[in-house]
C-alpha positions in Angstrom: 9.2 3.6 17.6 8.7 6.8 15.2 6.1 4.5 13.3 4.2 4.2 16.6 4.4 7.8 17.0 2.9 8.6 13.7 0.0 6.2 14.3 -0.6 7.6 17.8 -0.7 11.2 16.2 -2.9 10.1 13.6 -5.5 8.4 15.9 -5.6 11.6 18.0 -6.2 13.8 14.9 -9.0 11.3 13.9 -10.2 11.4 17.5 -10.4 15.2 17.1 -12.7 14.9 14.1 -14.8 12.4 16.1 -15.5 14.7 19.0 -17.7 16.8 16.5 -20.0 13.9 16.2 -20.9 14.1 19.9 -18.6 11.6 21.2 -16.6 11.9 24.3 -12.9 12.2 24.2 -12.2 8.4 25.1 -15.1 7.4 22.9 -13.6 9.4 20.0 -10.2 7.6 20.6 -11.9 4.3 20.4 -13.8 5.1 17.2 -10.6 6.5 15.7 -8.6 3.4 16.3 -11.2 1.7 14.0 -9.8 3.4 11.0 -6.6 1.7 11.3 -7.6 -1.7 10.2 -8.9 -0.2 7.0 -5.8 1.9 6.4 -3.5 -1.2 6.9 -5.7 -3.2 4.6 -4.9 -0.6 1.8 -1.4 -0.8 2.6 -1.2 -4.5 2.4 -3.7 -5.4 -0.4 -3.3 -2.6 -3.0 0.4 -3.3 -3.9 -0.7 -6.9 -4.5 -3.2 -5.9 -7.4 -1.6 -6.5 -10.8 -2.5 -4.2 -13.7 -0.8 -6.4 -16.4 -4.7 -6.7 -17.3 -5.7 -3.3 -16.6 -9.7 -4.2 -16.6 -8.7 -6.8 -14.0 -6.7 -4.6 -12.1 -9.4 -1.9 -11.9 -12.0 -4.6 -10.9 -9.9 -6.1 -8.2 -9.1 -2.7 -6.9 -12.8 -1.9 -6.6 -13.7 -5.0 -5.0 -11.1 -4.6 -2.5 -12.1 -1.1 -1.7 -15.9 -1.9 -1.3 -14.8 -4.6 1.1 -12.7 -2.5 3.1 -15.4 0.2 3.5 -18.2 -2.2 4.2 -16.0 -3.9 6.8 -15.2 -0.5 8.4 -19.0 0.4 8.5 -19.6 -2.9 10.2 -16.9 -2.1 12.8 -18.5 1.5 13.5 -22.0 0.0 13.8 -20.8 -2.5 16.4 -18.7 0.1 18.3 -21.4 2.4 18.3 -23.8 -0.3 19.8 -21.1 -1.1 22.4 -20.7 2.6 23.4 -24.3 3.0 23.6 -24.8 0.2 26.0 -21.8 1.3 28.0 -23.1 5.0 28.3 -26.5 4.3 29.3 -25.6 1.0 31.2 -28.6 -0.6 30.0 -30.1 -1.9 26.9 -32.3 1.1 26.1 -31.2 2.2 22.6 -33.4 5.4 22.7 -31.5 7.6 24.9 -28.7 8.2 22.5 -28.6 9.2 18.8 -28.3 6.8 15.9 -25.0 6.2 14.3 -23.8 9.6 13.0 -24.4 10.0 9.4 -20.6 10.5 8.6 -19.7 7.2 9.9 -22.1 5.5 7.6 -21.1 7.7 4.6 -18.7 5.4 2.4 -17.1 8.7 0.8 -16.2 10.1 4.2 -14.8 6.5 5.3 -12.6 6.3 2.0 -11.5 9.7 2.5 -10.1 9.2 6.0 -8.8 5.7 5.3 -7.0 7.3 2.2 -5.6 10.0 4.4 -4.0 7.7 6.9 -2.8 5.2 4.2 -1.0 8.2 2.2 0.2 9.7 5.3 1.9 6.5 6.4 3.5 6.0 2.9 5.1 9.3 2.8 6.3 9.1 6.6 7.9 5.8 5.8 9.7 7.2 2.7 10.9 10.1 4.9 12.1 7.8 7.5 13.9 5.7 4.8 15.7 8.9 3.8 16.3 10.2 7.4 17.4 7.1 8.8 18.8 4.9 6.1 19.3 1.3 7.6 21.5 -1.4 6.6 20.7 -3.2 3.3 19.1 -6.4 3.7 18.3 -9.1 1.1 15.0 -9.6 -0.6 13.5 -12.9 0.0 10.9 -14.5 -2.2 9.7 -17.8 -3.3 10.6 -19.3 -6.8 9.7 -22.8 -7.8 8.8 -23.5 -4.2 12.3 -22.5 -3.1 13.3 -19.6 -0.8 15.6 -17.2 -2.6 17.4 -14.3 -1.1 19.0 -11.6 -3.2 20.6 -8.4 -2.5 18.8 -5.8 -4.5 22.2 -4.8 -6.1 22.3 -8.2 -7.5 18.9 -7.8 -9.5 19.0 -6.5 -13.0 15.2 -6.2 -13.7 12.0 -7.9 -12.8 9.7 -8.9 -15.9 6.0 -9.5 -15.8 4.2 -11.8 -18.0 0.5 -12.4 -17.2 0.6 -13.7 -13.6 4.2 -14.6 -13.4 7.0 -12.4 -12.9 10.7 -13.3 -13.6 13.6 -11.9 -11.5 16.7 -11.5 -13.6 19.7 -11.3 -11.7 23.6 -11.1 -12.1 25.4 -14.5 -13.2 22.6 -15.2 -15.5 20.0 -16.1 -12.8 16.4 -16.3 -13.6 13.7 -16.9 -11.0 10.1 -17.3 -11.7 7.8 -15.8 -9.2 4.1 -14.9 -8.7 4.2 -11.6 -6.9 3.0 -8.7 -8.9 5.3 -6.4 -10.6 3.4 -3.6 -8.8 4.3 -5.3 -5.5 7.9 -5.8 -6.4 8.0 -1.8 -7.3 6.9 -1.1 -3.6 9.4 -3.8 -2.2 12.7 -2.7 -4.1 12.0 1.0 -3.8 13.5 4.0 -5.3 16.4 2.3 -6.7 14.4 0.8 -9.3 12.4 2.4 -12.0 9.5 1.2 -14.0 10.1 1.7 -17.8 7.1 -0.3 -19.2 4.1 -2.2 -17.9 6.1 -5.2 -17.8 9.6 -4.2 -16.8 11.1 -2.9 -13.5 14.9 -2.1 -13.8 17.7 -1.4 -11.5 18.9 2.1 -11.9 22.5 1.2 -11.1 22.6 -1.4 -14.1 21.5 0.8 -16.7 24.2 0.8 -19.3 22.7 3.0 -21.9 19.4 4.6 -22.8 17.6 6.0 -25.8 13.9 6.9 -26.6 12.9 3.5 -27.3 14.9 1.0 -25.1 17.4 0.9 -22.1 20.4 -1.7 -21.9 20.4 -3.3 -18.4 22.9 -6.0 -17.6 23.3 -6.8 -21.5 19.5 -7.0 -22.0 17.8 -4.6 -24.1 14.3 -3.7 -22.9 11.6 -1.5 -24.4 10.5 1.9 -22.9 6.8 2.7 -23.4 5.6 6.1 -23.9 3.9 6.4 -20.6 7.3 6.1 -18.6 9.7 7.8 -21.2 9.7 11.2 -19.3 10.3 9.5 -16.0 13.1 7.5 -17.3 14.7 10.4 -19.2 14.7 12.5 -15.9 16.2 9.6 -13.9 
């Protein structure tokens, strides 16, 4: 319910911006809702991008971004066309201004979508802390089998090229193709990234020094990039 309230408030804020483009209130709300597909696409697709190969990760992120923006621009053009016909009640396209420049501006579209996606991310984090829910198992596919584990059972997630390995208690290893960046989003704050290839469970860290951590009996390297965050944690 609170998530729905967030999106309704977000749409109204975007609609307030749209009214400055000479749209009526109802028209502005309609246009505002068209930013939601882009924000949800960012929420869904970005975590799936793997940066195990940095160049490939950047390229895929760029392609996804371009695709989202082009799709949004197409939606705005169609919506503007529909509103124009509804307003004039005819097929005369000369009585109403062309598509506002802002709605054909990639930078503006990217900023609006980013604001919605970032707002949703932090709102969900706030909800998790404010209303902690009962712990649920993490379900994923490994060797074509459905595996369910409680987060507490996972020692760490290791990434190697396009394959990740979930290492759990009782010497269990599960191969999976979900990128480690997505595992980071799935497992949440109880896990910390110590290396581009390792995501570890905080509660299972047995010891730590500047070069490595001991997790569930496994010694894993800590890279310079994550050293400060690991030390603070």
